[in-house]
Phi, psi and omega in degrees: 000136175242134178216160179213135178254129182233132174264119180272133181233153181307317182296321179295317180296317178295320178296320178295321179301314180295315183294323184272340185083003179270090184262026178307129184296345176293343179262350190231334189240106183305314182297314179297314181303317178294325182293339178257014173093006177273161179288346182158195179297150179231154179286150176297138174301322182290334173295315178297316182297324180294322177292318178299323180292324177296317178296318177298319178298319177296316180295330181279351182095014178137144184298335180293343180276340182294137178240331179214147176207131178210153176201169176243132176279117188250348182202168181266149175244125180252157175305136182097345178287142172251123183244133176257121179261132186229136173236118178246135175283126180252341176195167180301123179080009181227135179238146168259133182243135173209166177215140178227148178272183185295344178265357183088004178287137179285128180256318175235128179230173178050034179276140179212145175222145173240143182218159178280134178257164177066218185274003184286357184277000000 
């Protein structure tokens, strides 16, 4: 099992918004996010997925070995949340990926990665 714990912060979410070009106000504007029924600003799903992909790459023996990666966003991540990303090998060349927050709520589910084993990478 490979895992990584990440603390999400407002500054990190804003930096990801600038870098990705995804300036949706649900990620940047607390008042707007609340006006559309969210608890406040939330982290980008793709920010979460990128961290999960790094964990999958480590579990696979290096990112160059990854061939497929997919997941389902199952929950929201707010500033101040600590999320644990986990990659478990379920068969040769196959990983199960998930993420849970500090309350045990599932954030990423149905995650799967496939990777090249042996010298094929």
